[in-house]
Structure formats: structure tokens, C-alpha cells
N, C-alpha and C positions, 0 to 999 in steps of 0.2 A: 613463733607465736606462743608456744607453750612456755618458752623461757621468759618472754615478756610478761605473760600472765602470772607466772610464778613470782617474778619480781614485784609485780603489781600487788599481789596478795600479801607479800612480805611487807611492803610499805603500808598497806592498809592495816595490817596487824600492828605495826609500830604505832600508827596513828591511834589505833584503838587503845593501846597501852597508855598513851598520853591522855586520852579521854578518861581512862580509869583513874589516873592520877588527879584529874580535875574533880572527880566525884568525891574526893576527900578521904580522910582516914577511916570513915565509917565503912567504906567498901572493903578495906583491908582487915578490919576487925571482925567482920560478921561471919556467921555460919552460913549454911546453904541458903541462898536467897529465895524469897518467895516468888512464885510464879506471877507474871503480870497479866495485862488486860487489853485493851483495844487493839484491833488489827485493821490495817488499811488494805484496800484492794490492791491487787498487783498493779505495778506501774505500766505505762504504755509499752507495747501496744495492746489494746483490748484487755483491760483489767477484768479479772473474774470477781464475781460478788463474794467477798469474804467478810468476816466480821470486821468491825472498824476499830481495831486497837491502835494504840499509838504509844503505849507506855511499856517499856521493856527493860529487862535487866539481863546482862550476861552472867558469867559465872562469878558473881560477887556474893557478898553476904551481908546480912544486916546486923545491927547491934545485938548483943546477946539478950537484951531484954525482949527482943522481938523474935523469939524462937518460933519458927513455923510449926515445930512439932507440938506446940502447946495451943495451937489455934483450934477453936471449936470445929468439929467436923462439918456442921451444917454451913459454916462460912467458907469452907474450902471449895465447895462445888458451886460455881457460878452458873455454868451451863454444862450438862453432861455431854459425853460424846453422843451426838444425835445424827441420824441421817438427814441430808439436806437435798431437797429438790427445788431448783430455781429455774428462772427463765428470763432471757433478754434477747433482743434482736442480735446482739453481738455473739452470744454463746449458744443460742437455741436452748433446748432443755439441758440442764446441768444437774449432775448427781454427785454426791459426795458426802463427807462427814466433817463435822467441826466439833472441837472441844475447847471450851474456855474454862479455866480453873482460876480461882482467886484465893488469896490468903490475906487475912488481916492480922496484923501483929497483935500480940497480947496487950491488954490494957489500952487499946485504941478504941475510939468511939465506934459504934456500930455503923454510923454514916460516913466514916473515914473512907477515903478512896483506897480500894484494895490493890495489892500487887497482883498482877495477873499474868497468865500465859495462855496464848491461843495457838492451837494447832489445827490445820485444816488441809483437806485434800479434795480435789474436784476433778471431774471428767465430764465433758459435754459431748453432745451429738455432733458437734463440729470438729470432733477429734482434738479437742482442746483439753489440756490438763494442767494442773498446778498443785504444788504442795507448799505450805507456808508454816513458818514458826515465828511467833512474835511475843517476846516477853517484855514486861516492864516492872520496874521496882522503885519504890520510894525508900530513901535512906534518911536517917536522922530526922524523924518526924516531918517528912515531906519537904525537907530543905533541899534535898537532891533527888533528881529523877533520872534514871538510866533506862534508855529504851533501845531496842534492837529489832531488826526484822531480817529474816532469811527466807528466801523463796526460790523456787525453781519452776519453770513453766515451759509449755509448748503452746503457742497461740496462733491459730489461723486468724488472720486479720485482713483489713481492707484499707486502701488509701485512694483518695481522689486527686492527690497532689498537695501542694502547699499554697496556702493563701485563700482568700474568700472566693476569688474567681474560680479556682479549681474546685472548691467545695460546692459551688452552685452549678457549674457547667462541666466539670471534669468527668472523665470516665473512670468508673470504679475499677480498681486493680486489686486482686487478691494476692496475699503473700503469707508465708509461714515464718514465724519467729520463735526461736528458743533462747532461753536465757537464765542466768542465775544472778541474783542480786543480794547485797548485804548492806544494811544501813545501821548506823550506830550513833547514838548521841548521849551526852551527859549534860544536863542543865541544872543550874543552881537558882534557888529562889533569892531574888535580890530586893524585892519590894512587894509586899502583899502577895498578889497572885501572879507577879511577873517573874519569869524564869529566863536566864540567859546561859548560853553555853555552846561549845563546839560540836560538830558532827562530821561524820565521814560517809561517803557514798561509794560503793563499788558495784559495777554492773558489767556483766560479760554477756554479749548477745551474738547470735548468728541468724542469718536469713537464708535458710536452706531451700525454701520454696518460693519461686518468683514466676510471674507470668512472662512467657516468651515475648520479647519485643516491648516490654513495659518500661516504665521510667526507672524501676529498681534494677532491672537487668542491664539497662544502659549505663548505670552508675551515675545518673544525673543528680541524685540526692546524697548528701553526706550520710554515711552509715548504711549504704545500700547492701553491704556485705556484713553488717554488724560491726563488732569491735569491743574493746575494753574501755570502760568509762570510769574514771576515778575523780572524785572531787572532795574538797574540804569545805565545810559550811560553818557559818555563824548563825545561830538560831536564837530567836526571842519568842516567847510565848506568854500570853496572858490568858488565864483560864479560871473564871470564877463561876462556871456553870454548876447547877445543882446536880447534874448527872451527865456522864460522858456518852451515854447511848441515846437517850431521849430527853434532852433538857427541857425544862419548863420556864427557866429564868436564868439570867446571867449573860456573860459575854465571853467569847472565845476569839483571840487574836493571835495569828501566827505570822511570823516574818522569817525569811531566811535569805542569806546571800551566799551563793556557792561559787567556788573557784575550781574549774576543771582545766588542767594544764598537762602538757607533755612531760614536764619534769616530774610529775607524779606517776609517770608511766601510763597516762591516759592517751588513747588514740584520738581524742577530741579536745579542742581548746575553746572554751567559752565561759561566760559568766551566767549565773542563773539567779534571778531575784523573784521572790514570791511574797505576796501579801494576801492574807485570808482573814476576813472579819465576819463574825457571826454574832447575832444578837437574838435573844429569846424573850418574848413579852408574854407573861401570863394574863389571860383575859377573864379568868374566873370560870368556875364550873368545868374544869378540866380542859379548857380551850387555851391554845397557845398560838401566837403569831411568831414564826421564825423567819428571819431574813439573813441573807448572806451576800457579801460582795467580795469578789476575788479577782486579782490581777497577777499576771506572771510575765516576765520579760527575760529573754535570753539574748545575750550579745556575743557575737563570735560565730562559731561554726559547730553547732550541736548536731548529733545524729537525728535523723528525721523522726525516729520513733520516740524521742524524748521531747519533741516540740510541744509547747502548750496547745491544748485543744479544748473544744467545748463539745458537750454531748455525753451520752453514756448513762450510767445508773446513778450518778450524783448530780453534777451541775448540768443544767440545760437538758433535762430529761425530755425526750421527743426528737432528739438528733442522734444519729449513729455516731458512736464515739470515734473520733479521729477524722470525721468527714471534713471538719474545719480545723486546720492546724497551721500554726506559723510561729514566729519568734515572739510575738506579743499576743496576749489574750486578756480580755476583760469580760466579766460577766457578773450578773446579779440575779438573785431569785428570792421569792417570798413563798411561804407555805403556811396555810391556816390549818391547824390540827384540832380535832374536836372529838369527843366521845360519842359513840352511837349506842352501844348496849353491852354492858358487862365488859368483857375483855376485847371488844371490837371497837375500833375508832375509825375515823375517816380523815382525809386530807385533800385539799385542793391547792394547786401550786402553779406558778408562772415564772418564766425566766427570760432574760434578754442578754445577749452577748455577741462578741465578734472577735475575729483574729486579724492581725496585720503584721507586716514585717517589722515595723518600728512603731513606737507609741505615737509619733507624729502622723502616721498614716491612718490612724483610726478615724472612722467616719460614720456619722449617723445613717448614711445611705447603705451601709453594709451590716446593720444590725440584724441578728437572727432572733426570732421570737418562738418560744415554746410554752406549753401549758399542759395541764392534766389533772387527774384526780386519782385517789387510791384509798385502800383500806389498810388498817393496822390491826394485827392480832397479837395480843400480849402473850409472850412465851414465858417470861420471867418477870412477875410484877415487882419483885423486890428491887431488881437492878434495871428495870424498864427495858428489857430486851424484846423487841417487836419483830414480827414477820411483816414485811412491807410488800404490798401488792399495788403497784402503780400502773397507770396507763398514761404515757406521755404522748403528745402529738405536736407536729409542726407541719409546714407545707411539704415536707418530704415523707410524711407517713405517720403511722401510729406505732408506738413502741411500748409493748407490755413489759413489765419488770416484776419479778418475784425474787426477793432477797431478804436476808436478815439485816437489821439495823436501819436507822433512818438515813436519808440522803445526806443530811448534815445536822 
């Protein structure tokens, strides 16, 4: 197993070198790159509330005109290292620290998107912990974007089975997962706000804690013992939002097609397709209507902990993350955001979604409904970083959430 994992890492590294070549000559000419920005929550099972970055850069450098050493000091610090206290039904109370630093290149407009780096570490009362590192860098006046994420976690989680029937009537089963993941992508602007490029995914997981006599101990689900998962992706992204943390206008569209195969030294063989569309409508006087539609389909034999799911701290707040999971997922949500007083705002939201084995199996009879309301407290008005306090509900209960950044 150790030998296979070493070979897998070697192949992943070679793929990363190819991606660097895609990023163009600017990456080779640059000095030390600027730290990046958005961070995504940890992948399944049971993601921890982390900042929501998505823009990263490895050890490349930027053109000489964009020397980080010359950047104004006040622009370097997007969010200092601060203690974090959060809560969700998945994690219970969670404690940790997060730091997000930003660098804008010299001679760039003040409203230009900064290169960022996010570092975080969390521990919860569920004996759950995670550490993450997520940089992102723009090259050649935002023509290229290089993103990466590295994380390691231990996650006590729950599963009710696979499919709608299991989510509605199955018996909850607790398990513990540990894992390390690395993602890397390099995209190039091809038309206005549209970027295209390749990406790689590497994940190594173990399931050391299972309930005696449960479905995981029986080996009934693919990935019951964990494994190594490696994939190559083609990514497309359209992003003309006015802000990556709390947009008030614009559109965000993400698509990827991933190929996971044994000839990449992956223990799992499947295809992974995702489409995520978000639109933000300004209503005046600080009010915003945000809508999101998301679909994901896997074909083949993916590990159960990577199956598309609804619920958690982002999509379909009001459902326990992972209660409903299967190879196909579709969901939509809308949120009305409005100011209340000074740095405090409010939000009301609703969502609808379902899972199925195949797209043809989706049915209106299996739709799950969620709703809720919350408060927003602005922590950084310049970059619109908010503390989010939500209470989501569904017919399965009430789910409070306290975390930094918007749900979408």
C-alpha cells in the first residue's frame, strides 16, 4: 500500500509539472509568488467550516513588475490570524484559528482581485480536527490563475446508507475517517470572464472507526476501508462577480469533468461531472437576491465518501450533511440578503434538492425541502468577509450554523 501510494504521489507530481507548463512562461520568470485567497471547506465526509477560497498558487512567481515586496503593507493583510469559534450539527462546537493574507501587485487597481493564501486549523468537540493550506495566484494581468489546496483531517461522520430511501428511513451509522487531499489547477482566460484549464485531484483516506455489524464493516459500500483516489480534470469557470466572498452582482459558473482510473494508480474507477451556477441580483439599498443551481453526476464505482450529497453548511442548510447521498445530485437554493443596522445584516433562504443513482431516476416525489434565516456580521468591510449565523430547518430537525463566509 505504501509503495502504491508513493507511485501515486509521483504521478500526481508529474501531472502538476504539466499544469505548471500550461500556466505559461510567466510562471517561470516570476519571483516569489503572492499569497492567494478563497478556501473551500474540506471535502466529504463532513466538511469543516473553513474560509471559502478557491484561488491558489504553488511555488511559482509573478512577473517582475509585480514584486510582492513593493506592495503596500495595508494591502497585504486581508484577515489577520484570528481565533475562530463555530458551530454546526456535524461538528458541534468548533475552535481554531484562520489566517488569510492578500497581496496585490504594484500598479494594479485597488479593486483588482488579490493573490491570496489561506491557512486554517480547527478542532471540534466531536474530536474532529483539520488543517488546511490554500493559495491562489493570478499571472500576467489575471490571464492565468493557478490554484491549489492541501488539507489533512480526522472526521467523525455519519451515514444512513446510499439513496433517498436510506436517507429517509435508514439507520444512522457513525464512522471515523482520516485523510489527506491535494488539488491543483491552472486555468487560462480565453474569453472575457471565461477560464479553461486542467486540474488534478489526489486523495488518500482511511476509515479506522466503524460500527460493529454496520454496512461499512460488512464492506457493502465501495471505499469502506478508504483508499487512494487520483483523478485528472478539465475545468471551465466563468466569474464576473464583484466580490468572491459576498457578491452583490454578477454570475459564477463552474463546470468540471473528472476521470479517475486505475492506470493513474487510483483504487477507484469512475467519472465525475459537476455544474454549479450562481447569480446575484442587486435590489437596491444594500439588498441582494442570490440564487444557485447545482448538479453533480458520477458514473462508475466511486468511494461512498465522495458521492454527491445534499445538506451541511452550504447547499440545503437544514439537512445533516451526507444524510442523502448517491451518484446523482441536483439542488437549488435562493437567499435574500438585507442590511439591518451598521455592520449587521440578515438573510432568509430556502432550498430544494434530491439524490438518485442515475439522472433518469430523479423524481419529484423524492424532493427534500429546507429553509431558514440568519444574521451576517461584517468582519472586514473592504473585502466583505462576514460572520454567518444561520438556523436551517427541515422535517428532520433544526440545524444552527456559525461560520465565516456566505453559503455561496
